C-alpha positions as CSV (number, residue, x, y, z in Angstrom):
1,M,112.3,213.4,80.4
2,K,115.9,213.5,79.1
3,S,117.1,211.6,76.1
4,T,119.7,208.9,76.5
5,S,121.7,210.5,73.8
6,Q,123.1,212.7,76.6
7,K,125.3,211.2,79.2
8,E,124.8,212.4,82.7
9,Q,127.5,212.3,85.4
10,L,127.0,212.2,89.1
11,V,129.8,212.3,91.6
12,I,129.7,210.5,94.9
13,Q,132.0,212.0,97.5
14,G,133.3,209.1,99.6
15,E,135.3,209.3,102.7
16,K,138.5,208.2,100.8
17,N,137.8,209.2,97.2
18,L,135.4,210.4,94.6
19,S,133.3,208.0,92.5
20,N,132.2,209.2,89.0
21,I,128.8,207.7,87.9
22,I,128.2,208.0,84.2
23,I,124.5,207.4,83.5
24,G,124.0,206.5,79.8
25,G,127.8,205.9,79.2
26,S,129.1,203.1,77.0
27,L,131.4,200.2,77.4
28,T,133.2,201.3,74.1
29,D,134.2,204.5,75.9
30,V,135.7,202.9,79.0
31,E,139.3,203.8,78.1
32,N,138.5,207.4,78.5
33,Y,138.0,206.8,82.2
34,I,140.8,204.4,83.0
35,P,143.9,206.0,84.5
36,V,147.2,205.5,82.6
37,G,148.9,202.3,83.7
38,K,148.4,198.5,83.5
39,V,144.9,197.2,83.6
40,I,143.3,193.8,84.2
41,I,139.6,193.0,83.4
42,L,137.4,190.9,85.6
43,T,134.2,189.6,84.0
44,D,131.9,186.5,83.9
45,N,131.6,183.9,81.2
46,N,128.2,185.2,79.9
47,V,129.3,188.8,79.5
48,F,132.6,187.8,77.9
49,R,130.6,185.6,75.4
50,L,128.3,188.5,74.5
51,Y,130.5,191.6,74.6
52,S,134.2,190.7,74.6
53,S,134.5,192.2,71.1
54,D,133.9,195.6,72.7
55,F,136.4,195.0,75.6
56,P,139.6,197.1,75.5
57,D,142.7,195.1,74.9
58,Y,143.8,194.0,78.3
59,P,144.2,190.7,80.1
60,V,140.9,189.1,81.2
61,I,140.1,187.0,84.2
62,R,136.8,185.2,83.8
63,I,134.6,183.8,86.5
64,G,131.3,181.8,86.5
65,T,127.8,183.0,87.2
66,G,125.3,182.6,89.9
67,E,125.1,183.5,93.6
68,G,126.8,180.2,94.5
69,I,130.2,181.5,93.3
70,K,130.1,184.7,95.3
71,D,132.4,183.5,98.0
72,L,136.0,183.3,99.2
73,R,136.8,180.5,96.8
74,T,136.2,182.8,93.9
75,V,138.1,185.6,95.6
76,D,141.0,183.1,96.1
77,Y,140.9,182.3,92.4
78,V,141.0,185.9,91.3
79,Y,143.9,186.6,93.7
80,E,145.8,183.6,92.1
81,K,145.1,184.9,88.6
82,L,146.3,188.4,89.6
83,M,149.5,186.9,90.9
84,E,150.0,184.9,87.7
85,L,149.7,188.2,85.8
86,N,152.3,189.8,88.1
87,A,149.8,192.4,89.1
88,D,151.2,194.9,91.7
89,R,149.8,198.0,93.4
90,T,150.1,200.1,90.3
91,Y,147.5,198.0,88.4
92,F,143.9,198.9,87.8
93,L,141.1,196.3,88.0
94,L,138.3,196.9,85.6
95,A,135.0,194.9,86.3
96,I,132.7,194.4,83.4
97,G,129.5,192.7,84.5
98,G,126.5,192.7,86.8
99,G,126.3,192.9,90.6
100,L,128.1,189.7,91.3
101,V,131.1,190.7,89.2
102,C,131.2,194.2,90.7
103,D,131.0,193.0,94.3
104,I,133.8,190.5,93.8
105,A,136.0,193.0,91.9
106,G,135.4,195.7,94.5
107,F,136.3,193.3,97.3
108,V,139.4,191.9,95.6
109,A,140.7,195.3,94.6
110,S,140.2,196.6,98.1
111,T,142.2,193.8,99.7
112,Y,144.8,192.7,97.1
113,M,148.2,194.1,98.2
114,R,146.2,196.2,100.7
115,G,144.3,197.9,97.8
116,I,144.5,198.6,94.1
117,R,142.5,201.1,92.0
118,F,139.3,199.8,90.4
119,G,136.2,200.8,88.3
120,F,133.1,199.2,86.9
121,V,131.2,198.9,83.6
122,S,127.8,197.9,85.0
123,T,125.8,195.6,82.6
124,T,122.5,194.9,84.4
125,L,119.7,197.1,85.7
126,L,120.1,195.6,89.2
127,S,123.8,196.4,89.2
128,Q,123.3,200.0,87.8
129,V,120.8,201.0,90.5
130,D,122.2,199.0,93.4
131,A,125.3,196.8,93.6
132,S,127.8,198.9,91.5
133,V,127.0,202.2,93.2
134,G,127.8,203.3,96.7
135,G,131.0,201.5,97.6
136,K,129.7,198.3,99.4
137,N,131.7,195.4,98.2
138,G,131.2,192.0,99.7
139,V,131.0,188.2,99.4
140,N,128.9,185.5,101.0
141,F,130.2,183.2,103.8
142,R,128.7,179.9,104.8
143,G,125.4,180.8,103.3
144,I,125.2,184.3,104.9
145,K,124.8,187.0,102.3
146,N,127.6,189.6,102.1
147,L,128.9,188.7,105.6
148,I,132.5,189.6,104.6
149,G,133.1,192.9,102.9
150,V,134.5,196.4,102.8
151,F,133.3,200.0,102.0
152,N,135.4,201.4,99.2
153,Q,134.2,203.5,96.2
154,P,135.0,202.6,92.6
155,E,136.7,205.4,90.7
156,F,134.0,205.2,88.1
157,V,130.8,203.3,87.2
158,I,129.7,203.3,83.6
159,C,126.0,202.6,83.3
160,D,125.6,201.3,79.7
161,H,121.8,200.8,79.2
162,R,122.4,199.3,75.8
163,L,123.7,196.1,77.3
164,F,120.2,195.4,78.7
165,K,119.0,194.0,75.4
166,T,120.5,190.7,76.2
167,L,119.2,190.4,79.8
168,P,116.7,187.7,80.5
169,E,113.3,188.9,81.7
170,K,113.9,187.5,85.2
171,E,117.0,189.8,85.4
172,F,114.9,192.8,84.4
173,F,112.5,192.1,87.3
174,S,115.4,191.7,89.7
175,G,116.5,195.2,88.9
176,M,113.0,196.6,89.0
177,A,112.6,195.5,92.6
178,E,115.5,197.8,93.6
179,V,114.0,200.6,91.6
180,L,110.7,200.1,93.5
181,K,112.7,200.2,96.8
182,Y,113.9,203.7,95.9
183,A,110.4,204.8,95.1
184,L,109.0,203.6,98.4
185,I,111.7,205.0,100.6
186,K,112.4,208.3,98.9
187,D,110.5,209.1,95.6
188,A,106.8,208.8,95.4
189,Y,106.7,210.1,91.9
190,L,108.9,207.2,90.8
191,L,106.2,204.8,91.9
192,K,103.7,206.7,89.6
193,I,106.2,206.3,86.7
194,L,106.4,202.6,87.3
195,E,102.6,202.2,87.6
196,Q,101.9,204.2,84.4
197,D,104.8,203.2,82.2
198,M,105.7,199.6,83.1
199,E,105.1,198.3,79.6
200,K,107.5,200.8,78.1
201,I,110.1,200.0,80.7
202,R,109.8,196.3,80.1
203,K,110.5,196.9,76.4
204,W,113.6,198.8,77.4
205,D,112.4,202.2,76.2
206,P,115.7,204.1,76.3
207,D,114.3,207.3,77.8
208,M,112.3,205.4,80.5
209,I,115.3,203.3,81.5
210,H,117.5,206.4,81.6
211,E,114.9,208.1,83.8
212,I,114.5,205.3,86.4
213,V,118.3,204.6,86.6
214,L,119.0,208.3,87.0
215,R,116.4,208.8,89.7
216,S,117.6,205.7,91.6
217,V,121.2,206.6,91.5
218,K,120.5,210.2,92.6
219,I,118.7,208.8,95.7
220,K,121.6,206.5,96.5
221,K,124.1,209.3,96.0
222,E,122.3,211.5,98.4
223,I,122.1,208.8,101.1
224,V,125.7,207.4,100.7
225,E,127.3,210.9,100.9
226,K,125.6,211.5,104.3
227,D,126.4,208.0,105.6
228,E,128.9,206.0,103.6
229,S,129.6,203.3,106.2
230,E,126.0,202.6,107.2
231,K,125.9,204.0,110.7
232,G,122.5,205.6,110.3
233,L,120.7,207.0,107.3
234,R,122.1,204.4,104.8
235,R,120.1,201.7,106.7
236,L,117.1,203.0,104.7
237,L,118.5,201.2,101.7
238,N,117.9,198.0,103.5
239,F,114.1,198.4,103.1
240,G,112.8,194.9,102.3
241,H,116.2,193.3,102.7
242,T,116.1,192.0,106.2
243,F,113.6,189.3,105.4
244,G,114.3,189.4,101.7
245,H,117.9,188.2,102.1
246,A,116.7,185.3,104.3
247,I,114.0,184.3,101.7
248,E,116.6,184.5,98.9
249,N,118.8,182.1,100.9
250,V,116.1,179.7,101.8
251,H,114.2,179.5,98.5
252,D,117.1,180.1,96.1
253,L,115.2,183.0,94.4
254,R,116.7,185.7,92.3
255,H,117.6,188.8,94.4
256,G,114.8,191.0,93.1
257,E,112.0,188.5,93.7
258,A,113.3,187.8,97.2
259,I,113.5,191.5,98.0
260,S,110.0,192.0,96.6
261,Y,108.8,189.5,99.1
262,G,110.8,191.3,101.8
263,M,109.1,194.6,100.8
264,L,105.7,193.0,101.1
265,I,106.5,191.9,104.6
266,A,108.0,195.3,105.5
267,T,104.9,197.0,104.2
268,Y,102.6,194.6,106.2
269,I,104.7,195.4,109.4
270,S,104.5,199.1,108.7
271,E,100.8,198.9,108.5
272,K,100.4,196.7,111.6
273,E,102.8,199.0,113.6
274,G,100.5,201.9,112.7
275,S,103.0,204.0,110.7
276,L,101.6,203.3,107.2
277,N,98.0,203.9,106.1
278,T,95.9,201.1,104.6
279,F,95.5,202.9,101.2
280,D,99.3,203.1,100.7
281,A,99.9,199.6,101.9
282,S,97.2,198.3,99.5
283,R,98.7,200.3,96.6
284,I,102.2,198.8,97.3
285,R,100.8,195.3,97.5
286,S,98.8,195.7,94.3
287,F,101.8,196.8,92.4
288,I,104.1,194.0,93.6
289,M,101.5,191.3,93.1
290,T,100.4,192.4,89.6
291,S,103.6,193.7,87.9
292,G,105.5,190.4,87.7
293,L,108.0,191.0,90.5
294,I,107.0,187.8,92.2
295,S,105.8,184.3,91.4
296,K,103.8,183.2,94.4
297,I,105.4,180.5,96.5
298,N,104.8,179.1,100.0
299,I,107.3,180.7,102.2
300,N,109.1,178.3,104.6
301,V,108.7,180.5,107.7
302,I,110.7,178.2,110.0
303,R,113.8,178.2,107.7
304,V,113.4,181.9,107.0
305,R,113.4,182.7,110.7
306,E,116.6,180.6,111.3
307,V,118.4,182.5,108.5
308,F,117.0,185.8,109.6
309,M,118.7,185.3,113.1
310,T,122.1,185.5,111.4
311,D,121.4,188.9,109.9
312,K,124.5,191.1,110.2
313,K,122.5,194.1,111.2
314,R,121.3,192.3,114.4
315,E,122.3,193.9,117.7
316,G,121.5,191.4,120.5
317,D,117.7,190.9,120.4
318,L,117.1,194.0,118.3
319,I,117.3,194.8,114.6
320,H,117.2,198.3,113.0
321,F,114.2,197.6,110.8
322,V,113.1,199.9,108.0
323,L,109.4,200.9,108.0
324,L,107.3,203.2,105.9
325,R,105.4,206.3,107.0
326,S,104.1,206.8,103.5
327,I,105.0,206.1,99.9
328,G,108.3,208.0,99.5
329,E,109.1,208.3,103.2
330,A,110.9,205.7,105.2
331,F,112.5,205.4,108.7
332,F,114.1,202.8,110.8
333,K,113.8,201.9,114.4
334,P,115.1,199.1,116.6
335,M,112.6,196.3,116.8
336,K,112.7,193.2,118.9
337,I,113.4,190.1,116.9
338,E,110.5,188.2,118.6
339,N,108.1,190.9,117.5
340,L,109.4,190.7,113.9
341,E,109.1,186.9,113.9
342,K,105.5,187.3,115.1
343,H,104.7,189.7,112.2
344,L,106.4,187.3,109.8
345,Q,104.2,184.4,110.8
346,E,101.0,186.6,110.7
347,W,102.0,187.8,107.2
348,A,102.7,184.4,105.9
349,D,99.3,183.1,107.2
350,S,97.5,186.0,105.5
351,F,99.6,185.7,102.3
352,I,98.6,182.0,101.9
353,K,94.9,183.1,101.7
354,I,95.4,185.6,98.9
C-alpha cells in the first residue's frame, strides 16, 4: 500500500479535453494547476468557514449547503455573481467543495458564455470518488435528481484527503457507499479491504484512505474513457442508483445511505433474476447492514415507485438496470418497469421482517 506522502496522478482522456486527477494533492498547491489568467472561486459556506485561510487570493462566490439548493435558482445566482465580477470567457472557475459545489460549478462553467475553463479541489470522500471525477455535471429540476446537466471534464481535480478531518460521520458513510459500489461492480479485492479494515478507514488512516480513493478513481477512469457520455458501459456506475435516487428523494436521506438501500435492492433483484449466487448476495447484505451504511427505515414503496417512474434512464416501459453476476462483475440489461416494481415490493416486504 502506497503512502499518502506521494501524490499520484491519473489522466482521464475525455472527448474534448484531458482531466488531470491528483490523488493525495493539497488545496495549498492549487495554484500550480490553475492556468495563467483571471480566476473566480466557487465554494459553500461551510468550506469557506473551515478552509478559506488556505484559499488562493481570488474573488469568492459562496453558496449554501444541502441538496435543496442544487437547482437552477442557485445556478442563476452564480451567473449573476459572475456578471457582477465582469467574468468573460477568459476566466477560470475554481470549485472548492464537495459534490454539490463541483456539480454546480461544472454546470455553470460549461454553460456560462457557452463555456469557460474550470477545475475542482474536492473536499469530501463522496466527491473524490464520484461527483468530481468523470465529467458529469448537473442540477436537480422539480425534485428530479440531476435532470439537467452536461458532460464536460474539469481540467483538474485535486483530491486532498487531509480535508476529511472536519467531515461529519454521516458524510463519511455517504462516500463509503460509492466506494462499495466500485467494489461490487469491478473490484472484488476492494470489498475485502472494506471488510477487513473498516475501523482504520473510519479513523481516516491516511494510507487506507489513499488506497480506496485511488482504486475507486482508477475504475471510474477506465469506464469513463471508454464511454464518457453514458451510451453503454458507463451505465455500470449506476449500480444501486435507480432505486437509490428515488429513495433519496422520498425519504430525504443522504446520498450514500439512499444508494446503500438501492444496492440492497439491486442485489436482491440480481439474486432473484438468477445472476448472483446466494453466498455473494448474503455477503453484500451483511456488509451493508452491519457497517453503518444505513439506519433502518420503512421504505414508502408507493412514493418510491412514483419517483422511480421519472428516472431519466427510462426508455418507454424499460430501464437499463444494473445487476451483479458476482462480487466485482456487473452488467446491465433492459428490464420492464413492471417487473422491477414487483421486485421492489417483494424486497420491501422481506426487508420489514429482518
